[in-house]
matplotlib code that plots the C-alpha trace (Angstrom):
import matplotlib.pyplot as plt

x = [-26.8, -24.8, -22.4, -19.4, -20.4, -20.8, -17.3, -15.9, -17.6, -15.8, -12.5, -12.9, -13.3, -10.0, -8.3, -9.7, -8.0, -4.6, -5.4, -3.5, 0.3, 0.2, -1.5, 1.1, 3.8, 2.0, 1.8, 5.6, 6.3, 4.1, 5.8, 8.8, 6.7, 4.0, 4.0, 1.9, 0.0, 2.4, 5.4, 3.7, 2.8, 6.5, 7.7, 5.4, 5.3, 1.5, -0.5, -1.7, -5.3, -4.6, -2.6, -5.5, -7.9, -5.8, -5.3, -9.0, -9.6, -6.8, -8.4, -11.8, -10.4, -8.6, -5.0, -4.2, -5.4, -4.9, -4.7, -4.9, -2.4, -3.3, -4.1, -1.9, -3.2, -0.8, -1.2, 0.2, -0.4, -3.0, -0.7, 2.2, -0.3, -0.3, 3.4, 3.0, 0.2, 2.4, 5.3, 3.0, 1.8, 5.3, 6.4, 3.5, 4.1, 7.8, 7.0, 4.2, 4.5, 7.3, 7.0, 8.1, 11.1, 12.2, 12.0, 14.1, 16.7, 16.9, 16.9, 18.5, 22.2, 22.8, 26.0, 23.9, 21.5, 23.0, 24.3, 21.4, 21.1, 17.7, 16.5, 16.7, 20.4, 21.2, 19.7, 22.2, 25.1, 23.8, 23.4, 27.0, 28.5, 29.7, 28.1, 27.7, 24.4, 24.1, 20.8, 21.4, 17.9, 17.5, 18.1, 14.4, 13.3, 16.0, 14.7, 11.2, 12.4, 15.4, 17.0, 18.2, 21.9, 22.1, 24.2, 22.6, 24.7, 22.6, 23.9, 25.2, 27.4, 28.8, 31.9, 33.2, 32.3, 34.0, 36.8, 34.3, 33.4, 35.3, 37.2, 37.4, 33.6, 30.9, 28.8, 25.1, 23.3, 19.5, 17.0, 13.3, 12.7, 13.8, 13.2, 15.0, 18.3, 20.0, 21.3, 22.4, 24.6, 25.9, 27.0, 28.8, 30.6, 31.6, 33.0, 34.9, 36.7, 37.6, 34.7, 32.9, 29.4, 26.0, 22.5, 19.6, 17.1, 14.1, 14.0, 13.2, 9.4, 9.6, 12.1, 9.7, 6.6, 8.4, 8.6, 12.4, 14.4, 14.1, 14.4, 13.4, 15.1, 18.8, 21.2]
y = [-50.9, -53.8, -53.1, -54.1, -51.6, -48.9, -49.6, -49.5, -46.1, -44.7, -46.3, -44.7, -41.4, -42.0, -42.9, -39.9, -37.6, -38.9, -38.0, -34.7, -34.3, -31.3, -33.4, -36.1, -33.5, -32.2, -35.7, -36.2, -32.9, -33.9, -37.2, -35.3, -33.8, -31.3, -28.1, -24.9, -24.0, -21.1, -23.4, -26.1, -23.6, -22.5, -26.1, -27.1, -23.9, -23.8, -20.7, -20.5, -20.8, -23.9, -25.4, -24.9, -26.4, -29.5, -30.0, -29.8, -32.5, -34.7, -34.1, -35.1, -38.3, -39.2, -38.6, -35.6, -34.0, -30.4, -28.1, -24.4, -22.2, -18.5, -17.7, -20.5, -24.0, -26.9, -30.2, -33.7, -37.2, -39.2, -42.2, -44.3, -46.2, -43.0, -43.5, -47.2, -46.4, -43.9, -46.3, -49.0, -46.5, -45.5, -49.2, -50.1, -47.1, -47.8, -51.5, -50.9, -47.4, -47.0, -43.2, -43.3, -45.5, -43.2, -40.1, -42.0, -42.9, -39.4, -37.4, -39.4, -40.2, -43.4, -44.3, -44.9, -47.3, -50.5, -49.2, -48.2, -50.2, -51.3, -50.8, -54.6, -54.6, -51.5, -52.7, -55.4, -53.1, -50.6, -53.1, -54.4, -51.0, -51.5, -48.4, -44.7, -43.2, -39.6, -37.7, -34.9, -33.3, -29.9, -30.0, -29.2, -32.4, -34.4, -33.1, -34.2, -37.8, -39.7, -43.1, -44.0, -43.2, -41.2, -38.0, -34.8, -33.3, -31.2, -31.3, -27.7, -28.6, -31.8, -30.5, -28.8, -31.7, -34.5, -34.8, -35.8, -39.0, -42.2, -43.1, -46.9, -47.3, -47.3, -44.2, -44.5, -41.2, -40.7, -37.9, -37.6, -40.6, -42.3, -39.3, -36.8, -35.7, -34.6, -38.2, -38.6, -35.5, -36.5, -39.9, -38.3, -35.8, -38.5, -40.8, -37.9, -37.6, -41.3, -42.5, -45.8, -44.4, -45.6, -44.2, -45.6, -46.6, -45.2, -42.2, -41.7, -41.8, -45.3, -46.4, -45.2, -46.8, -50.2, -49.7, -49.7, -47.9, -44.2, -41.2, -37.5, -34.5, -33.9, -36.8]
z = [60.4, 61.7, 64.7, 62.6, 59.9, 62.6, 63.9, 60.3, 59.8, 62.8, 61.7, 58.3, 60.1, 61.8, 58.6, 56.8, 59.4, 58.2, 54.6, 54.6, 54.5, 56.9, 59.6, 59.3, 59.8, 62.8, 64.3, 63.6, 65.4, 68.4, 68.6, 70.0, 72.8, 73.6, 71.6, 71.2, 68.1, 67.2, 67.4, 65.4, 62.7, 62.5, 62.3, 59.5, 57.6, 57.8, 58.8, 62.4, 61.1, 59.1, 61.9, 64.4, 61.9, 61.3, 65.0, 65.6, 63.1, 64.7, 68.2, 67.0, 65.6, 68.8, 67.7, 69.9, 73.1, 74.3, 77.3, 77.6, 79.5, 79.3, 75.7, 74.3, 73.5, 73.8, 72.1, 72.6, 71.2, 73.0, 73.2, 71.7, 69.5, 67.3, 66.7, 66.0, 63.5, 61.7, 61.5, 60.0, 57.5, 56.5, 56.3, 54.0, 51.8, 51.4, 50.5, 48.1, 46.6, 44.1, 44.4, 48.0, 47.2, 44.5, 46.8, 49.5, 46.9, 45.5, 48.6, 51.4, 51.6, 49.6, 51.5, 54.6, 52.9, 54.3, 57.6, 59.9, 63.1, 64.4, 68.0, 68.4, 67.5, 69.6, 72.8, 73.6, 72.6, 75.1, 77.9, 77.2, 77.1, 73.6, 72.0, 72.8, 71.8, 70.8, 70.5, 67.9, 68.3, 69.9, 73.6, 74.4, 72.6, 74.4, 77.8, 76.8, 76.4, 75.1, 74.8, 78.3, 78.6, 75.4, 75.3, 74.2, 71.5, 69.1, 65.6, 65.6, 68.6, 67.3, 65.7, 68.8, 71.1, 69.2, 71.7, 74.4, 72.4, 72.8, 69.6, 70.4, 70.7, 68.1, 68.1, 67.2, 66.4, 66.3, 65.9, 65.2, 62.9, 59.7, 57.5, 59.8, 58.2, 61.4, 62.1, 58.5, 58.8, 62.3, 61.0, 58.1, 60.4, 62.8, 60.1, 58.6, 61.9, 62.2, 64.4, 63.8, 63.5, 62.5, 62.4, 64.4, 61.7, 63.7, 66.0, 69.6, 69.2, 67.8, 70.5, 73.2, 71.5, 71.6, 75.4, 75.3, 78.1, 78.0, 80.3, 80.4, 81.8, 82.0, 81.6]

ax = plt.figure().add_subplot(projection="3d")
ax.plot(x, y, z, "-o")
ax.set_aspect("equal")
plt.show()
């Protein structure tokens, strides 16, 4: 067999590992940071046995790596190229599969369709001090990594912390990715209270994968 065909055989093996919705969900969860098998099962709604099986497939295909602590096994992505690959897959699907476009139109807030800000647009606003960025994910995910300078305000705390946000500056909210509804809800709440608010089109994983400024730990 020609070397090129041998390489393609292995690439096909990698692609096959993505051919299951549960595995894509697991990769999305792991793009927020390292997690144990039990927690991943809870997030995705899969059984622990199925979660372990999918993670084994993803590990064999080079998407994740693992470590053991006591009886618990923890998984993390092997690198940011996994996030880039998932973003490319999502982009291709949105462009060329009508079913995905229909799902997005039916299940994601239509009033936000023309408002999201890209990371390329946000970066100069941050550098110029013209925007306040709010991370509405759970605090644990913020501590694992966040946009540099972002405030940690989990969605359930947003209503009681509105007074800490500047009314005269644009607020940009982000969460786990473009299909995460936390940022949609945050923008709706902020606008309802008179703030100029937009949603970051991508989430923190895509921001980090583009090598844009980020931090970890407390603000």
